[in-house]
C-alpha positions in Angstrom: 0.0 0.0 0.0 1.3 3.4 -1.0 2.2 5.9 1.8 -0.6 8.2 0.6 -3.3 5.6 1.0 -2.0 4.4 4.2 -2.1 7.9 5.5 -5.8 8.3 4.3 -6.7 5.0 6.0 -5.1 6.1 9.2 -7.0 9.4 9.2 -10.3 7.6 8.4 -9.8 5.2 11.2 -9.1 8.2 13.6 -12.4 9.8 12.7 -14.3 6.5 13.0 -12.6 5.8 16.4 -14.3 9.0 17.9 -18.0 8.5 17.4 -18.8 11.9 18.9 -16.8 13.7 16.2 -18.5 11.6 13.5 -21.9 12.4 14.8 -21.2 16.1 14.9 -19.8 16.1 11.5 -22.8 14.4 10.1 -25.3 16.2 12.2 -24.0 19.7 11.6 -25.2 20.1 8.0 -28.7 18.5 9.0 -29.0 21.0 11.8 -28.0 23.9 9.7 -30.6 23.1 7.0 -33.4 22.6 9.5 -32.4 25.8 11.4 -32.0 28.0 8.3 -35.1 26.5 6.7 -37.4 27.1 9.6 -35.8 30.2 11.4 -35.3 32.3 8.3 -38.8 33.8 7.5 -40.2 37.2 6.9 -43.7 36.2 7.8 -45.4 37.6 10.9 -47.9 35.9 13.0 -49.5 36.7 16.5 -47.7 40.1 16.8 -48.6 41.5 20.2 -50.7 44.7 19.8 -52.3 47.2 22.1 -55.4 49.3 21.2 -56.0 52.7 22.7 -59.6 53.4 21.8 -60.8 56.7 23.0 -63.8 56.6 20.6 -65.4 53.2 21.6 -67.8 53.5 18.6 -68.9 50.8 16.1 -66.4 51.8 13.4 -63.3 51.8 15.7 -64.5 48.5 17.3 -64.9 46.9 13.9 -61.4 47.9 12.7 -60.1 46.7 16.0 -61.7 43.3 15.5 -60.4 43.2 11.9 -56.9 43.6 13.2 -57.0 41.1 16.1 -58.9 38.4 13.9 -56.6 38.7 10.9 -54.1 36.1 12.4 -51.3 38.7 12.2 -52.0 40.4 15.5 -52.7 39.3 19.0 -54.4 41.7 21.4 -52.2 42.2 24.4 -53.6 45.3 26.0 -56.7 47.5 25.6 -57.1 50.9 27.3 -58.2 54.4 26.7 -55.2 56.1 28.6 -52.6 57.2 26.1 -50.3 58.2 29.0 -49.7 54.4 29.7 -48.0 54.1 26.3 -44.4 53.7 27.7 -45.6 51.0 30.2 -47.4 49.1 27.5 -44.4 49.0 25.4 -42.0 47.9 28.2 -44.1 45.8 30.4 -46.6 44.2 27.9 -43.8 43.9 25.2 -46.2 44.9 22.4 -44.8 45.7 19.0 -47.7 47.9 17.8 -50.0 50.4 19.5 -53.2 51.4 17.6 -54.7 54.7 18.7 -58.3 55.9 17.8 -59.1 59.5 18.6 -62.5 60.5 20.2 -65.4 60.9 17.7 -63.7 58.7 15.2 -66.9 57.2 13.7 -68.5 60.7 13.2 -65.4 62.0 11.4 -65.3 58.8 9.2 -68.9 59.3 7.9 -68.4 63.0 7.5 -65.1 62.5 5.7 -63.5 64.9 8.2 -60.0 63.5 8.1 -60.5 60.5 10.5 -57.1 59.4 11.7 -55.7 56.3 13.2 -52.3 56.5 14.8 -49.9 53.4 14.5 -47.0 53.5 16.9 -44.6 50.7 16.3 -41.6 49.4 18.3 -38.8 50.2 15.9 -35.9 48.6 17.9 -36.2 46.1 15.0 -36.7 48.5 12.1 -37.5 45.7 9.5 -40.0 44.1 11.6 -41.7 47.5 12.5 -42.0 48.4 8.8 -43.6 45.1 8.1 -46.0 45.4 11.1 -47.1 48.9 10.0 -47.6 47.7 6.4 -49.8 44.7 7.6 -52.0 47.0 9.8 -52.3 49.7 7.1 -53.5 47.0 4.6 -56.2 45.8 6.9 -57.4 49.3 7.5 -57.4 50.1 3.7 -59.3 46.9 3.1 -62.0 47.9 5.6 -62.2 51.4 4.0 -62.6 49.9 0.6 -65.4 47.6 1.9 -67.2 50.5 3.3 -67.0 52.6 0.1 -68.3 49.7 -2.0 -69.3 50.4 -5.5 -70.9 53.7 -4.6 -67.4 55.4 -4.3 -68.5 57.2 -1.1 -65.8 59.6 0.2 -64.8 57.6 3.2 -61.1 58.0 3.8 -58.9 57.1 6.8 -55.6 58.6 7.3 -53.0 56.5 9.2 -50.3 58.4 11.0 -47.2 56.3 11.6 -44.7 56.8 14.4 -41.6 54.7 15.0 -40.8 54.6 18.7 -37.2 54.2 20.0 -35.8 54.4 16.5 -37.5 57.2 14.6 -35.1 57.2 11.7 -35.1 53.3 11.3 -31.4 53.1 11.7 -30.3 49.4 11.1 -27.4 50.0 13.4 -29.9 50.0 16.3 -30.7 46.3 15.4 -27.2 45.0 14.7 -25.2 46.5 17.7 -27.0 44.5 20.4 -26.5 41.4 18.2 -22.9 42.1 17.6 -22.3 42.6 21.3 -24.0 39.3 22.0 -22.1 37.3 19.3 -18.7 38.7 20.2 -19.1 38.1 23.9 -20.3 34.6 23.3 -17.4 34.0 20.8 -14.7 35.2 23.1 -16.2 33.8 26.4 -17.6 30.4 25.5 -15.9 29.3 22.3 -12.3 30.5 23.2 -12.6 29.2 26.6 -13.7 25.7 25.6 -11.0 25.5 22.9 -8.2 26.8 25.3 -9.1 24.5 28.1 -9.4 21.5 25.8 -5.9 22.4 24.4 -4.5 22.2 27.9 -6.2 18.8 28.4 -4.5 17.5 25.2 -1.2 18.8 26.4 -1.6 17.2 29.8 -1.4 20.5 31.8 -5.0 20.1 33.0 -4.3 16.8 34.6 -1.6 18.4 36.6 -4.2 20.9 38.0 -6.8 18.1 38.7 -4.3 16.2 41.0 -3.1 19.4 42.7 -4.5 20.5 46.2 -6.7 23.1 44.5 -10.4 22.7 44.9 -12.5 22.3 41.6 -14.3 25.6 42.3 -10.9 27.4 42.5 -9.7 25.9 39.3 -12.9 26.9 37.5 -12.8 30.5 38.9 -9.1 30.8 38.0 -9.8 29.9 34.5 -12.7 32.3 34.2 -11.3 35.5 35.6 -9.0 36.4 32.7 -11.8 35.8 30.1 -14.2 37.9 32.1 -11.7 40.9 32.1 -11.2 40.3 28.3 -14.9 40.2 27.6 -15.5 43.5 29.6 -12.7 45.3 27.6 -14.3 44.1 24.3 -17.6 45.2 25.5 -16.2 48.7 26.3 -14.7 48.9 22.9 -18.0 48.0 21.2 -20.1 50.4 23.2 -17.5 53.2 22.6 -17.7 52.6 18.9 -21.5 52.3 18.9 -22.0 55.6 20.7 -19.3 57.6 19.0 -19.2 56.3 15.5 -22.8 55.2 15.0 -24.5 57.7 17.4 -26.4 54.8 19.2 -27.9 56.0 22.5 -27.7 54.5 25.9 -31.0 55.6 27.3 -30.8 53.5 30.5 -28.4 52.9 33.3 -24.7 52.3 32.1 -24.0 50.6 35.4 -26.8 48.2 34.8 -25.7 47.5 31.3 -22.2 46.7 32.4 -23.5 44.5 35.2 -25.7 42.6 32.7 -22.9 42.1 30.3 -20.9 40.7 33.2 -23.6 38.3 33.9 -23.8 37.2 30.3 -20.0 36.8 30.1 -20.2 34.5 33.2 -23.0 32.5 31.7 -21.0 32.1 28.4 -17.8 31.2 30.2 -19.7 28.6 32.3 -21.0 27.0 29.1 -17.5 27.0 27.6 -16.0 25.3 30.7 -18.7 22.7 30.7 -18.0 21.9 27.0 -14.3 21.6 27.7 -14.9 19.3 30.7 -17.0 16.9 28.6 -14.8 16.6 25.4 -11.1 15.5 24.8 -10.0 17.3 21.6 -10.0 20.8 20.4 -11.7 19.8 17.1 -14.8 18.3 19.0 -14.8 21.4 21.2 -14.8 23.7 18.2 -17.5 21.7 16.4 -19.8 21.7 19.5 -19.3 25.4 20.1 -20.2 26.1 16.4 -23.4 23.9 16.6 -24.5 24.6 20.2 -23.4 28.2 20.5 -22.9 30.2 17.3 -25.8 29.0 15.2 -28.3 29.3 17.9 -27.0 32.7 18.9 -27.5 34.1 15.4 -30.7 32.2 14.4 -32.7 31.6 17.7 -31.9 34.6 19.7 -34.1 37.1 17.8 -31.1 39.0 16.6 -32.1 38.9 12.9 -35.3 36.9 12.7 -38.0 37.5 15.4 -38.5 34.4 17.6 -42.3 34.8 17.5 -42.4 34.0 13.8 -40.6 30.7 14.1 -42.4 27.2 14.5 -43.4 26.5 18.1 -40.7 23.8 18.5 -37.9 26.3 17.7 -39.5 28.8 20.0 -39.3 26.3 22.9 -35.7 25.5 22.0 -34.8 29.2 22.0 -35.6 29.5 25.7 -32.4 27.6 26.6 -30.4 30.0 24.4 -28.8 32.6 26.7 -28.4 35.1 23.8 -32.1 35.3 23.4 -32.6 36.8 26.9 -29.4 39.0 26.7 -30.4 40.7 23.4 -33.7 41.8 25.0 -31.8 43.1 28.0 -29.4 45.1 25.8 -32.2 46.5 23.7 -34.3 47.4 26.7 -31.5 49.3 28.5 -29.9 51.0 25.4 -33.0 51.9 23.3 -35.9 51.9 25.7 -34.3 53.1 28.9 -35.7 50.1 30.8 -34.5 49.3 34.3 -34.3 46.2 36.4 -37.9 46.5 37.3 -38.7 45.7 33.6 -35.8 43.3 32.8 -35.9 41.2 36.1 -37.3 38.1 34.4 -34.5 37.9 31.8 -31.9 38.7 34.5 -33.1 35.9 36.7 -33.0 33.4 33.9 -29.4 34.3 33.1 -28.6 34.0 36.7 -30.2 30.5 36.9 -28.4 29.4 33.8 -25.1 30.6 35.1 -25.6 28.7 38.4 -26.6 25.5 36.7 -23.8 25.6 34.2 -21.1 26.3 36.9 -22.5 23.5 39.1 -22.4 21.1 36.1 -18.7 22.2 35.4 -17.6 21.8 39.0 -19.3 18.3 39.1 -17.5 17.3 35.8 -14.1 18.3 37.3 -14.9 16.4 40.5 -15.8 13.2 38.5 -12.5 13.5 36.6 -10.6 14.1 39.8 -12.1 11.0 41.3 
């Protein structure tokens, strides 16, 4: 047998000898096709909407019913107090608020410039534009049905306001996602690869037989990457606010604390991966499949989670990036505080505790 074929045979046997590597290599393209096929969609369904109806007349109620029964919108709040607008956007997490002024029906039949105000959450400008287009189309259809063949002079004017991103700057969408991806890349992927490399070189075994407790080993490995993650976060925020003029409407201290929490969650995930695998290649493949793809596709960074199939929506709940992007957008664009973002914060805290506990347990098992 020639040296070339002998080398090929050796490499093939090496791959087949590690079943986890083979499963990952075969499973990655399947997972990519499924994720891209179901996650990438521009269709909108069950968008959370609030209706502020000061008129409470038959025409305004008919239009409201048309909106909520269309399949595109789901009624989340209904009130006549427009001063509650900020609370509805932050606490109810609605994407669109429809405002009917007093005397809407009378103005409609008199053709006295009846006006409906559509206020959209433009933290995601593409989604906001699509939502407004859907709502405007439903209103236009109602208007045409009322006119009928008589060509009556009924006309409804829709006034559109984009909240939190009036100019529809795409950078307001991408900066939170870029922060999330880079922090995840540095914290989780690099940690898992670096620790697996030490395991391959044998230096990790020296630590495991040393008098150091597993918790001390984990913390010692985490601290440098936490510092690196915070430095990178500072650079990204500096560029976002100076170059791209992106605001930070909330507390900067809270934003830094939440970033520190997300870095800790990512590092714990990286350490857990490194404690379960033996080679850098397996750690890299798992990091790509379990971290990068879900962070990009299932976090709501580019494609809204609400538009995905229910199974992917359930899976997205275990993706830390989904909750962190909500936090970053809430603080930077909406000026939200911990009283609004407490649920996402507690979820990240819980994930961090579980992952750190699992990592320490893995180290103990290896030590035994």
